[in-house]
LOFINU-487640 format. One line per field, with one value per residue: residue number from 1; x, y, z of N, C-alpha, C in turn; residue in three letters. Coordinates in steps of 0.05 Angstrom, whole numbers, padded with zeros to 5 digits. Layout:
% LOFINU-487640
kegu [NUM_...];
n_east [X_...];
n_north [Y_...];
n_up [Z_...];
ca_east [X_...];
ca_north [Y_...];
ca_up [Z_...];
c_east [X_...];
c_north [Y_...];
c_up [Z_...];
nuro [ALA_...];
***
This chain:
% LOFINU-487640
kegu [1_2_3_4_5_6_7_8_9_10_11_12_13_14_15_16_17_18_19_20_21_22_23_24_25_26_27_28_29_30_31_32_33_34_35_36_37_38_39_40_41_42_43_44_45_46_47_48_49_50_51_52_53_54_55_56_57_58_59_60_61_62_63_64_65_66_67_68_69_70_71_72_73_74_75_76_77_78_79_80_81_82_83_84_85_86_87_88_89_90_91_92_93_94_95_96_97_98_99_100_101_102_103_104_105_106_107_108_109_110_111_112_113_114_115_116_117_118_119_120_121_122_123_124_125_126_127_128_129_130_131_132_133_134_135_136_137_138_139_140_141_142_143_144_145_146_147_148_149_150_151_152_153_154_155_156_157_158_159_160_161_162_163_164_165_166_167_168_169_170_171_172_173_174_175_176_177_178_179_180_181_182_183_184_185_186_187_188_189_190_191_192_193_194_195_196_197_198_199_200_201_202_203_204_205_206_207_208_209_210_211_212_213_214_215_216_217_218_219_220_221_222_223_224_225_226_227_228_229_230_231_232_233_234_235_236_237_238_239_240_241_242_243_244_245_246_247_248_249_250_251_252_253_254_255_256_257_258_259_260_261_262_263_264_265_266_267_268_269_270_271_272_273_274_275_276_277_278_279_280_281_282_283_284_285_286_287_288_289_290_291_292_293_294_295_296_297_298_299_300_301_302_303_304_305_306_307_308_309_310_311_312_313_314_315_316_317_318_319_320_321_322_323_324_325_326_327_328_329_330_331_332_333_334_335_336_337_338_339_340_341_342_343_344_345_346_347_348_349_350_351_352_353_354_355_356_357_358_359_360_361_362_363_364_365];
n_east [00007_00009_00021_-00022_-00077_-00099_-00153_-00167_-00151_-00160_-00207_-00196_-00167_-00200_-00242_-00207_-00192_-00246_-00262_-00220_-00229_-00281_-00279_-00241_-00264_-00254_-00214_-00153_-00086_-00039_-00020_00046_00088_00158_00215_00285_00331_00397_00463_00530_00572_00630_00673_00724_00740_00768_00767_00723_00726_00702_00690_00649_00598_00528_00468_00438_00396_00386_00417_00408_00381_00366_00293_00232_00209_00266_00288_00255_00291_00330_00377_00332_00360_00404_00393_00446_00460_00422_00439_00488_00463_00437_00480_00507_00542_00568_00571_00617_00611_00656_00685_00702_00687_00654_00630_00584_00562_00500_00462_00402_00342_00286_00221_00184_00217_00302_00291_00244_00208_00161_00102_00057_00002_00032_00021_00037_00037_00040_00059_00053_00042_00070_00030_00010_00052_00079_00054_00030_00020_00055_00102_00138_00170_00237_00280_00353_00415_00452_00415_00375_00315_00281_00244_00221_00234_00231_00240_00296_00312_00323_00283_00322_00350_00399_00423_00433_00468_00513_00553_00550_00589_00627_00623_00589_00607_00614_00579_00612_00609_00553_00483_00410_00351_00301_00234_00203_00175_00169_00168_00129_00154_00138_00116_00090_00013_-00019_00000_-00030_-00084_-00123_-00113_-00075_-00037_00009_00011_00064_00125_00157_00211_00282_00311_00372_00408_00456_00483_00496_00510_00516_00468_00482_00463_00495_00477_00464_00511_00565_00562_00549_00507_00475_00444_00405_00415_00386_00332_00353_00364_00363_00372_00404_00397_00427_00411_00441_00417_00348_00299_00234_00186_00137_00142_00142_00113_00141_00107_00080_00056_00022_00012_00004_-00023_-00068_-00099_-00160_-00159_-00101_-00063_-00012_00026_00064_00115_00167_00226_00235_00277_00253_00223_00254_00255_00209_00159_00134_00072_00039_00001_-00012_-00024_-00003_00028_00060_00091_00132_00160_00194_00199_00161_00131_00109_00075_00083_00087_00151_00214_00285_00311_00266_00267_00294_00247_00186_00155_00085_00023_-00049_-00089_-00145_-00120_-00144_-00197_-00184_-00146_-00095_-00029_00021_00093_00112_00150_00212_00217_00263_00271_00274_00284_00318_00300_00320_00271_00263_00295_00332_00359_00336_00307_00264_00230_00215_00187_00210_00197_00227_00200_00187_00201_00179_00239_00261_00238_00250_00312_00313_00292_00314_00357_00338_00322_00363_00365_00349_00299_00259_00237_00208_00145_00111_00070];
n_north [-00019_00045_00121_00128_00175_00242_00241_00197_00170_00173_00157_00099_00084_00087_00047_00003_-00003_-00004_-00059_-00087_-00077_-00096_-00148_-00147_-00149_-00169_-00188_-00181_-00138_-00188_-00201_-00220_-00248_-00243_-00271_-00246_-00206_-00207_-00165_-00192_-00192_-00160_-00151_-00126_-00113_-00111_-00050_-00049_-00080_-00060_-00068_-00103_-00118_-00102_-00148_-00161_-00204_-00259_-00330_-00399_-00408_-00432_-00465_-00457_-00519_-00542_-00522_-00558_-00599_-00600_-00588_-00575_-00507_-00506_-00474_-00456_-00453_-00403_-00357_-00350_-00342_-00302_-00259_-00195_-00152_-00092_-00028_00029_00098_00131_00076_00041_-00023_-00079_-00128_-00168_-00218_-00253_-00260_-00304_-00318_-00356_-00333_-00372_-00400_-00361_-00301_-00267_-00207_-00185_-00219_-00237_-00188_-00134_-00094_-00057_00002_00069_00116_00180_00236_00286_00304_00250_00206_00240_00233_00189_00123_00119_00154_00131_00101_00099_00118_00085_00099_00056_00034_00011_00003_00025_00022_00072_00059_00080_00147_00152_00105_00059_00005_-00049_-00082_-00138_-00161_-00109_-00078_-00102_-00168_-00214_-00226_-00194_-00116_-00073_-00037_00031_00031_00057_00104_00107_00131_00160_00164_00210_00225_00288_00345_00392_00449_00499_00554_00627_00623_00657_00675_00636_00595_00584_00558_00508_00473_00485_00465_00417_00360_00356_00323_00284_00301_00282_00283_00278_00247_00226_00158_00144_00084_00019_-00047_-00109_-00175_-00237_-00286_-00275_-00279_-00319_-00379_-00383_-00391_-00432_-00455_-00423_-00379_-00349_-00329_-00290_-00240_-00186_-00118_-00058_00015_00064_00139_00200_00248_00252_00245_00285_00254_00213_00149_00072_00018_-00043_-00108_-00166_-00228_-00290_-00327_-00310_-00329_-00338_-00300_-00248_-00268_-00262_-00218_-00174_-00105_-00059_-00007_00016_00040_00026_00010_00014_00061_00118_00158_00161_00131_00073_00032_-00036_-00087_-00165_-00220_-00280_-00332_-00372_-00394_-00386_-00397_-00364_-00342_-00307_-00320_-00298_-00260_-00214_-00152_-00125_-00089_-00092_-00045_-00034_-00078_-00087_-00052_-00038_-00087_-00091_-00102_-00093_-00089_-00089_-00051_-00044_00003_00017_00024_-00008_00001_-00042_-00062_-00124_-00165_-00145_-00145_-00179_-00185_-00210_-00285_-00342_-00406_-00460_-00497_-00554_-00583_-00612_-00585_-00567_-00509_-00453_-00393_-00341_-00285_-00266_-00258_-00223_-00247_-00219_-00247_-00263_-00272_-00233_-00193_-00175_-00169_-00136_-00077_-00074_-00066_-00009_00013_00004_-00019_-00073_-00090_-00053_-00086_-00141_-00141_-00153_-00115];
n_up [00000_-00013_00008_00062_00049_00084_00097_00092_00140_00194_00193_00180_00224_00264_00252_00249_00305_00328_00310_00335_00382_00387_00397_00430_00490_00539_00541_00586_00610_00634_00707_00726_00758_00761_00757_00802_00771_00783_00797_00781_00784_00751_00698_00669_00599_00523_00483_00435_00363_00321_00259_00240_00197_00182_00170_00114_00122_00171_00171_00179_00233_00287_00295_00326_00317_00316_00362_00404_00395_00435_00496_00555_00583_00633_00695_00699_00648_00632_00668_00641_00591_00595_00618_00597_00554_00568_00520_00532_00513_00508_00487_00523_00554_00589_00618_00648_00702_00704_00765_00775_00805_00809_00813_00851_00571_00000_-00011_00021_00040_00037_00029_-00015_-00030_-00015_00055_00084_00115_00101_00140_00133_00137_00183_00228_00244_00252_00287_00346_00389_00384_00340_00354_00387_00350_00335_00294_00280_00266_00244_00217_00221_00256_00318_00397_00441_00502_00549_00569_00567_00543_00492_00464_00411_00357_00373_00328_00307_00327_00331_00311_00329_00338_00330_00352_00312_00251_00254_00304_00344_00341_00342_00334_00355_00320_00328_00320_00300_00296_00250_00238_00193_00174_00150_00102_00072_00060_00028_00041_00092_00069_00068_00026_-00001_00030_00039_00061_00119_00117_00174_00217_00229_00306_00323_00369_00403_00426_00495_00523_00511_00523_00508_00502_00523_00514_00456_00439_00389_00392_00451_00469_00433_00383_00400_00399_00377_00406_00440_00406_00419_00447_00488_00486_00518_00515_00512_00515_00545_00514_00488_00473_00492_00516_00510_00548_00570_00570_00579_00555_00565_00511_00443_00402_00420_00437_00410_00341_00343_00325_00323_00329_00288_00284_00235_00202_00141_00087_00033_00035_00044_00096_00116_00169_00174_00181_00203_00214_00235_00241_00289_00265_00288_00346_00404_00473_00468_00411_00354_00303_00237_00184_00170_00131_00112_00108_00103_00149_00179_00218_00299_00305_00355_00368_00385_00428_00439_00503_00554_00604_00667_00665_00616_00550_00530_00502_00499_00500_00468_00440_00407_00334_00292_00238_00182_00161_00151_00181_00220_00213_00232_00240_00208_00174_00125_00109_00123_00100_00141_00182_00238_00305_00367_00437_00495_00546_00618_00641_00606_00617_00660_00663_00628_00645_00695_00665_00656_00693_00732_00779_00811_00840_00828_00795_00796_00795_00730_00692];
ca_east [-00007_00022_00014_-00054_-00086_-00109_-00180_-00174_-00123_-00177_-00231_-00182_-00163_-00230_-00254_-00195_-00192_-00266_-00270_-00207_-00247_-00304_-00263_-00220_-00263_-00242_-00181_-00133_-00061_-00038_00006_00070_00117_00179_00244_00296_00367_00423_00487_00536_00610_00637_00695_00734_00740_00787_00759_00715_00746_00683_00696_00624_00583_00503_00475_00404_00381_00396_00413_00417_00371_00347_00278_00220_00215_00288_00294_00254_00301_00352_00357_00330_00379_00398_00407_00463_00458_00413_00450_00509_00457_00428_00500_00508_00561_00561_00599_00611_00619_00688_00694_00703_00674_00652_00622_00565_00541_00474_00452_00383_00324_00256_00200_00175_00231_00289_00284_00221_00202_00136_00092_00043_-00005_00035_00007_00042_00015_00058_00049_00076_00044_00085_00010_00000_00071_00096_00034_00034_00043_00077_00128_00151_00191_00269_00310_00385_00450_00468_00405_00353_00295_00277_00228_00231_00219_00233_00255_00325_00322_00322_00307_00327_00347_00427_00447_00436_00497_00530_00539_00552_00639_00642_00600_00586_00628_00597_00570_00625_00590_00524_00459_00389_00342_00269_00215_00199_00158_00184_00151_00139_00146_00135_00121_00066_-00021_-00021_-00006_-00055_-00094_-00119_-00110_-00045_-00026_00012_00022_00089_00138_00173_00248_00293_00330_00395_00415_00484_00481_00521_00519_00495_00468_00473_00453_00513_00465_00470_00548_00569_00571_00551_00475_00483_00418_00383_00419_00352_00323_00364_00367_00352_00394_00387_00426_00420_00409_00458_00396_00325_00274_00205_00159_00119_00153_00112_00110_00141_00090_00088_00030_00033_00014_-00009_-00054_-00095_-00122_-00170_-00143_-00070_-00057_00002_00028_00097_00123_00199_00233_00234_00297_00246_00213_00264_00247_00182_00151_00118_00064_00033_-00002_-00023_-00025_00013_00034_00070_00098_00146_00167_00221_00200_00135_00134_00093_00087_00080_00111_00164_00229_00314_00305_00248_00291_00293_00219_00174_00123_00056_-00003_-00071_-00111_-00139_-00112_-00170_-00223_-00175_-00139_-00063_-00006_00057_00113_00111_00173_00225_00228_00286_00268_00266_00301_00316_00298_00319_00245_00251_00323_00341_00375_00319_00307_00241_00237_00195_00188_00210_00203_00238_00178_00187_00188_00185_00271_00281_00228_00275_00334_00312_00273_00348_00375_00333_00324_00381_00362_00324_00286_00240_00219_00189_00120_00116_00045];
ca_north [-00010_00068_00128_00146_00198_00249_00243_00163_00157_00170_00137_00082_00083_00088_00026_-00015_00002_-00009_-00088_-00094_-00068_-00106_-00178_-00151_-00130_-00189_-00193_-00154_-00150_-00206_-00198_-00228_-00246_-00235_-00278_-00230_-00214_-00187_-00165_-00210_-00193_-00151_-00156_-00103_-00118_-00087_-00042_-00069_-00070_-00048_-00091_-00115_-00103_-00101_-00166_-00152_-00231_-00277_-00347_-00421_-00399_-00454_-00448_-00479_-00543_-00549_-00516_-00568_-00620_-00584_-00599_-00549_-00494_-00506_-00455_-00432_-00440_-00383_-00340_-00345_-00329_-00262_-00236_-00181_-00132_-00065_-00013_00057_00119_00126_00056_00018_-00045_-00099_-00159_-00163_-00233_-00252_-00285_-00304_-00320_-00361_-00325_-00383_-00409_-00344_-00272_-00246_-00201_-00180_-00241_-00229_-00158_-00112_-00091_-00030_00036_00095_00147_00198_00260_00283_00299_00215_00193_00243_00221_00156_00109_00117_00171_00113_00092_00110_00098_00066_00099_00040_00024_-00009_00016_00017_00036_00082_00049_00093_00171_00153_00083_00047_-00031_-00052_-00101_-00136_-00157_-00071_-00060_-00132_-00198_-00247_-00234_-00163_-00096_-00065_-00008_00050_00035_00081_00135_00112_00154_00155_00195_00216_00236_00315_00363_00411_00478_00508_00591_00646_00613_00674_00666_00617_00568_00578_00551_00473_00461_00491_00455_00392_00337_00349_00304_00282_00300_00270_00303_00260_00240_00207_00137_00142_00063_-00008_-00077_-00138_-00217_-00256_-00305_-00266_-00288_-00340_-00410_-00381_-00407_-00449_-00463_-00402_-00345_-00325_-00314_-00261_-00225_-00148_-00094_-00035_00042_00092_00161_00227_00264_00248_00253_00291_00240_00193_00116_00053_00008_-00068_-00124_-00202_-00242_-00320_-00330_-00280_-00341_-00340_-00267_-00257_-00254_-00263_-00203_-00161_-00085_-00040_00011_00012_00060_00010_00018_00013_00084_00128_00183_00158_00109_00059_00015_-00057_-00106_-00179_-00242_-00296_-00361_-00396_-00383_-00409_-00380_-00334_-00327_-00302_-00329_-00284_-00258_-00181_-00142_-00120_-00094_-00090_-00020_-00045_-00097_-00073_-00043_-00053_-00101_-00096_-00100_-00073_-00094_-00075_-00046_-00032_00007_00037_00005_00002_-00002_-00057_-00076_-00146_-00169_-00148_-00148_-00191_-00191_-00244_-00303_-00373_-00409_-00505_-00509_-00585_-00588_-00628_-00568_-00550_-00479_-00444_-00363_-00331_-00259_-00265_-00227_-00250_-00239_-00210_-00262_-00253_-00270_-00211_-00170_-00170_-00157_-00102_-00069_-00071_-00048_00012_00024_00006_-00032_-00101_-00090_-00039_-00098_-00148_-00152_-00140_-00110];
ca_up [-00003_-00014_00037_00069_00064_00100_00100_00106_00153_00226_00188_00180_00247_00284_00244_00256_00328_00339_00303_00356_00410_00396_00413_00465_00513_00563_00542_00594_00609_00664_00718_00729_00789_00742_00769_00801_00766_00805_00783_00810_00780_00720_00693_00653_00570_00518_00465_00413_00338_00315_00239_00230_00174_00179_00156_00118_00131_00196_00158_00200_00263_00301_00288_00337_00322_00320_00392_00415_00396_00444_00513_00563_00584_00672_00713_00699_00626_00629_00673_00621_00568_00604_00628_00584_00553_00564_00513_00539_00489_00509_00475_00540_00544_00611_00619_00673_00696_00718_00775_00773_00831_00808_00832_00867_00549_-00030_00006_00018_00073_00037_00029_-00024_-00040_00016_00062_00106_00114_00105_00161_00121_00146_00211_00255_00258_00259_00321_00352_00404_00384_00316_00357_00396_00335_00332_00270_00285_00254_00229_00189_00233_00273_00346_00405_00461_00526_00573_00564_00563_00527_00465_00456_00387_00356_00377_00303_00291_00332_00334_00289_00350_00346_00340_00344_00274_00241_00259_00331_00363_00336_00347_00343_00349_00309_00349_00307_00315_00284_00242_00227_00158_00178_00129_00066_00064_00058_00021_00063_00106_00057_00067_-00001_-00009_00051_00027_00087_00128_00129_00186_00208_00253_00314_00324_00401_00411_00452_00513_00526_00499_00530_00492_00528_00523_00495_00430_00416_00373_00405_00468_00460_00403_00375_00423_00395_00359_00433_00445_00387_00432_00464_00494_00472_00532_00500_00525_00532_00554_00493_00507_00463_00505_00518_00511_00566_00566_00579_00581_00553_00555_00484_00427_00379_00437_00427_00379_00313_00347_00319_00324_00309_00305_00272_00230_00170_00118_00067_00009_00035_00065_00104_00131_00178_00161_00199_00188_00236_00218_00261_00281_00252_00306_00372_00431_00488_00461_00384_00346_00269_00228_00160_00177_00109_00120_00094_00122_00166_00202_00245_00321_00318_00377_00366_00412_00429_00459_00512_00573_00632_00682_00641_00593_00532_00534_00479_00507_00480_00478_00433_00383_00318_00290_00215_00155_00174_00151_00200_00214_00232_00235_00260_00190_00155_00107_00108_00116_00102_00162_00190_00270_00318_00396_00452_00513_00566_00640_00658_00594_00622_00687_00648_00615_00664_00709_00646_00652_00720_00745_00810_00810_00858_00821_00767_00807_00780_00698_00684];
c_east [00017_00015_-00017_-00063_-00097_-00137_-00197_-00162_-00142_-00198_-00219_-00180_-00182_-00237_-00234_-00199_-00219_-00265_-00241_-00228_-00270_-00301_-00248_-00224_-00261_-00225_-00168_-00105_-00066_-00018_00021_00083_00140_00210_00260_00324_00373_00445_00500_00569_00609_00662_00704_00741_00764_00765_00738_00730_00727_00682_00676_00608_00555_00497_00437_00382_00397_00398_00415_00406_00364_00322_00252_00214_00238_00297_00283_00266_00322_00338_00347_00353_00367_00401_00428_00472_00448_00427_00471_00492_00442_00452_00506_00538_00550_00585_00596_00608_00639_00696_00703_00684_00672_00639_00613_00553_00523_00465_00421_00362_00301_00236_00185_00179_00233_00279_00270_00221_00172_00120_00060_00042_00014_00016_00010_00031_00046_00061_00068_00072_00048_00050_00000_00027_00089_00074_00030_00010_00061_00104_00144_00176_00206_00275_00337_00395_00455_00450_00381_00336_00289_00247_00236_00208_00221_00244_00288_00333_00305_00315_00303_00329_00393_00435_00443_00459_00521_00524_00542_00572_00635_00620_00607_00603_00610_00583_00585_00614_00555_00502_00435_00368_00319_00256_00216_00174_00167_00170_00158_00129_00147_00135_00083_00043_-00025_-00026_-00017_-00070_-00102_-00114_-00090_-00030_-00015_00020_00061_00105_00151_00199_00258_00317_00345_00406_00439_00479_00494_00527_00505_00499_00468_00473_00476_00496_00467_00496_00543_00580_00573_00522_00466_00460_00402_00396_00399_00343_00327_00383_00352_00382_00380_00400_00403_00422_00426_00439_00367_00310_00250_00186_00158_00128_00124_00129_00117_00113_00093_00069_00036_00029_-00008_-00029_-00080_-00116_-00138_-00160_-00118_-00057_-00030_00008_00060_00095_00150_00205_00241_00249_00275_00226_00221_00246_00221_00174_00126_00108_00051_00018_-00013_-00024_-00009_00016_00044_00087_00116_00149_00177_00210_00169_00139_00117_00095_00083_00095_00122_00203_00264_00298_00294_00250_00297_00262_00204_00148_00112_00034_-00025_-00092_-00115_-00117_-00131_-00184_-00214_-00160_-00114_-00052_00017_00073_00108_00139_00192_00226_00249_00294_00261_00282_00296_00321_00299_00286_00247_00279_00342_00356_00353_00315_00274_00245_00209_00200_00185_00215_00196_00221_00199_00179_00195_00225_00273_00268_00244_00297_00331_00299_00300_00365_00364_00329_00338_00389_00334_00306_00252_00228_00220_00170_00117_00079_00031];
c_north [00024_00086_00134_00166_00208_00240_00207_00148_00150_00147_00098_00064_00070_00056_00002_-00015_-00008_-00042_-00090_-00105_-00087_-00142_-00183_-00145_-00149_-00199_-00166_-00161_-00162_-00185_-00214_-00232_-00259_-00250_-00250_-00228_-00190_-00190_-00176_-00212_-00179_-00155_-00146_-00122_-00102_-00085_-00061_-00060_-00057_-00051_-00101_-00110_-00119_-00128_-00160_-00184_-00255_-00308_-00377_-00414_-00420_-00452_-00457_-00502_-00561_-00539_-00538_-00593_-00616_-00591_-00573_-00541_-00493_-00476_-00442_-00422_-00409_-00353_-00330_-00326_-00295_-00251_-00228_-00162_-00113_-00048_00019_00071_00124_00110_00039_00001_-00061_-00113_-00168_-00193_-00233_-00264_-00286_-00317_-00319_-00354_-00360_-00413_-00389_-00318_-00265_-00232_-00190_-00198_-00230_-00198_-00144_-00092_-00065_-00014_00060_00119_00171_00222_00264_00297_00271_00217_00214_00245_00199_00154_00106_00137_00154_00100_00104_00095_00099_00086_00076_00029_00006_00015_00012_00030_00047_00064_00058_00122_00173_00119_00071_00015_-00036_-00079_-00118_-00142_-00132_-00067_-00083_-00154_-00216_-00248_-00206_-00136_-00090_-00035_00013_00053_00052_00100_00131_00130_00139_00174_00201_00220_00262_00322_00389_00432_00490_00539_00605_00643_00624_00667_00641_00586_00563_00559_00515_00460_00461_00472_00430_00379_00347_00325_00298_00294_00279_00285_00274_00253_00213_00181_00146_00106_00035_-00025_-00083_-00161_-00219_-00281_-00302_-00280_-00309_-00369_-00396_-00395_-00422_-00448_-00435_-00381_-00335_-00315_-00301_-00238_-00182_-00134_-00073_-00012_00061_00115_00183_00239_00247_00247_00258_00274_00221_00162_00096_00027_-00029_-00086_-00144_-00198_-00269_-00325_-00306_-00286_-00335_-00326_-00270_-00249_-00252_-00248_-00188_-00132_-00082_-00032_00012_00034_00036_00028_00025_00045_00097_00155_00188_00135_00103_00036_-00007_-00069_-00137_-00207_-00267_-00321_-00377_-00384_-00397_-00388_-00363_-00329_-00329_-00310_-00314_-00279_-00230_-00171_-00131_-00114_-00085_-00058_-00023_-00056_-00070_-00061_-00050_-00068_-00102_-00097_-00094_-00091_-00075_-00078_-00030_-00026_00025_00016_00018_-00015_-00016_-00068_-00109_-00167_-00144_-00152_-00160_-00189_-00215_-00254_-00327_-00383_-00448_-00505_-00539_-00597_-00609_-00616_-00557_-00525_-00466_-00417_-00362_-00298_-00264_-00244_-00251_-00234_-00228_-00235_-00252_-00250_-00242_-00186_-00154_-00160_-00137_-00075_-00057_-00066_-00017_00023_00023_-00008_-00042_-00105_-00072_-00065_-00131_-00168_-00140_-00138_-00119];
c_up [-00002_00014_00035_00063_00072_00111_00104_00126_00177_00216_00193_00212_00271_00275_00251_00292_00345_00330_00321_00383_00420_00404_00428_00482_00533_00568_00564_00598_00646_00689_00728_00751_00777_00761_00768_00799_00782_00786_00801_00804_00760_00719_00664_00619_00550_00504_00439_00389_00316_00274_00224_00208_00181_00158_00146_00135_00153_00177_00180_00234_00261_00308_00323_00350_00333_00348_00410_00421_00422_00478_00534_00584_00622_00672_00701_00676_00624_00644_00659_00594_00569_00617_00603_00579_00551_00553_00520_00510_00486_00496_00502_00544_00576_00610_00643_00671_00717_00740_00776_00797_00817_00831_00849_00855_00513_-00011_-00005_00046_00063_00024_00010_-00034_-00020_00022_00089_00092_00117_00114_00149_00135_00183_00244_00255_00268_00285_00336_00364_00393_00368_00326_00375_00382_00339_00304_00297_00265_00241_00212_00206_00252_00302_00368_00433_00487_00550_00549_00555_00541_00510_00464_00429_00388_00370_00350_00294_00305_00338_00327_00301_00353_00349_00329_00317_00268_00249_00283_00346_00359_00332_00352_00336_00331_00317_00323_00316_00288_00282_00230_00208_00173_00156_00107_00061_00070_00051_00030_00080_00093_00066_00040_-00003_00006_00048_00069_00088_00136_00154_00192_00235_00278_00323_00350_00393_00436_00473_00524_00508_00511_00510_00509_00517_00500_00466_00419_00410_00398_00442_00486_00448_00392_00384_00412_00387_00388_00439_00433_00395_00444_00471_00495_00505_00521_00520_00542_00522_00525_00507_00499_00486_00495_00512_00521_00554_00576_00574_00581_00548_00525_00475_00404_00404_00434_00406_00358_00317_00325_00333_00314_00307_00277_00254_00196_00160_00101_00052_00007_00053_00072_00128_00143_00167_00183_00184_00220_00212_00246_00253_00281_00275_00334_00391_00445_00494_00442_00373_00313_00257_00199_00150_00154_00127_00106_00111_00127_00186_00227_00273_00330_00356_00367_00389_00405_00443_00481_00544_00596_00651_00658_00622_00578_00544_00516_00502_00493_00486_00467_00413_00352_00299_00262_00190_00162_00156_00162_00199_00233_00239_00260_00243_00172_00138_00128_00104_00117_00123_00177_00229_00282_00361_00416_00482_00550_00599_00656_00630_00612_00644_00680_00637_00631_00695_00692_00656_00670_00739_00771_00805_00817_00848_00800_00779_00793_00751_00696_00665];
nuro [MET_GLY_PRO_ILE_PRO_LEU_CYS_VAL_LEU_PRO_LEU_LEU_SER_LEU_ALA_VAL_LEU_SER_ALA_VAL_ALA_ALA_VAL_ASP_ASP_ASP_TYR_THR_TRP_PRO_GLN_TRP_LYS_VAL_PRO_LEU_VAL_ARG_ASN_ARG_ARG_THR_THR_LEU_LEU_SER_SER_PRO_ASN_TYR_LEU_ALA_GLN_PRO_GLN_GLN_ASP_LEU_SER_GLY_ILE_CYS_GLY_ILE_GLU_CYS_GLN_ARG_ASN_LEU_PRO_VAL_PRO_SER_LEU_ASP_ASP_VAL_GLU_GLN_PHE_LEU_SER_TYR_GLU_THR_VAL_TYR_GLU_ASN_GLY_THR_ARG_ASP_ILE_LEU_VAL_GLN_ASN_VAL_THR_SER_PRO_SER_ARG_ARG_LYS_ARG_GLU_VAL_TYR_GLY_THR_ASP_THR_ARG_PHE_THR_ILE_SER_ASP_LYS_GLN_TYR_SER_THR_LYS_PHE_PRO_PHE_SER_THR_SER_VAL_LYS_ILE_SER_THR_GLY_CYS_SER_GLY_VAL_LEU_VAL_SER_PRO_LYS_HIS_VAL_LEU_THR_ALA_ALA_HIS_CYS_ILE_HIS_ASP_GLY_LYS_ASP_TYR_LEU_ASP_GLY_VAL_GLN_LYS_LEU_ARG_VAL_GLY_ILE_LEU_LYS_GLU_LYS_SER_LYS_ARG_GLY_ARG_GLY_ARG_LYS_SER_ARG_SER_ARG_ARG_SER_VAL_GLU_PRO_GLU_LYS_PRO_SER_PHE_LYS_TRP_THR_ARG_VAL_LYS_LYS_THR_GLN_VAL_PRO_LYS_GLY_TRP_PHE_LYS_GLY_VAL_SER_LYS_GLY_LEU_ALA_ALA_ASP_TYR_ASP_TYR_ALA_LEU_LEU_GLU_LEU_LYS_LYS_ALA_SER_LYS_MET_GLN_HIS_MET_ASP_LEU_GLY_ILE_ILE_PRO_SER_VAL_LYS_ASN_LEU_PRO_LYS_GLY_ARG_ILE_HIS_PHE_SER_GLY_PHE_ASP_ASP_ASP_ARG_PRO_GLY_THR_LEU_VAL_TYR_ARG_PHE_CYS_SER_VAL_SER_GLN_GLU_SER_SER_ASP_LEU_LEU_TYR_GLN_TYR_CYS_ASP_ALA_LYS_PRO_GLY_SER_SER_GLY_SER_GLY_VAL_TYR_ILE_ARG_LEU_LYS_ALA_GLY_LYS_LYS_TRP_LYS_ARG_LYS_ILE_ILE_GLY_VAL_PHE_SER_GLY_HIS_GLN_TRP_VAL_ASP_VAL_ASN_GLY_ASN_GLY_ALA_GLN_GLN_ASP_TYR_ASN_VAL_ALA_VAL_ARG_ILE_THR_PRO_LEU_LYS_TYR_ALA_GLN_ILE_CYS_GLU_TRP_VAL_HIS_GLY_ASP_SER_SER_GLU_CYS_ARG_VAL_GLY_LEU];
***
């Protein structure tokens, strides 16, 4: 689909929201007791080389069926996978070992007709929930999960062996309203005013955090489960952020529908929104055929459920992108668009990254 006419977008939004609301009335955000993740030991490392190059496709990923043949990770394994590297703005790097306490797991990105919507007018792209989407200078997307933190895909900054070239000067582009002044009275006429495209306010990244489970050879077939990273900004954004959420099953929701917005490469400078139903899911991954192109990786995947008497959108996953997946564990590859879902463990870890205090992260709302 092309850009949405301004007169159609409000009607389309109302129609979609009304249809969803009609079947979602009995579905509310559950409360979860999440594990307690504590920092146990920090080790200083040498500075990264920043020699890696971006990957548009991730091949050889062990998929849902393939992972069923793997042994269940032990607590020691989980603590190793959740240990994480932090790279600071000055190039210093360390790795922090985590301690987990349980509370009591052919290239196509567009499938068939392209069902993406271009949100080309600042009137909509700079308003929630679209305004939570950000652009990463390495060519990916991300989502604001606090005024100073962006959640994105790990492969947007690290290829499993080294940090990407450009991460040493990593920046995040946040949508802003760019006013047009001094163009005369004619510009005030509704007929003469053209939709104003959004522009970006670029902010430097203060530090990055990547789970060790993403690194080559650490989690073996489970690397796809850890394709997420957190970026801390030097300056806080004034845009509204979106909270994290945990949901036991997306497919059990009406239509099993997910949503996300990002900056697809084939539509430069514009925000692209899409929604679709989930095809398969495991405790850590969501398989779907949401239309997407390179550039959308790292987008925040969200759903909309009731919280009390109000509706609330929450991030339940990170869009990893197009992947060739070993479905049955026999080497046969099938392509999907894949998202990494927020589990109670990942919620606890990301929450601790954001707040710096694990005591604030005991309950996932």
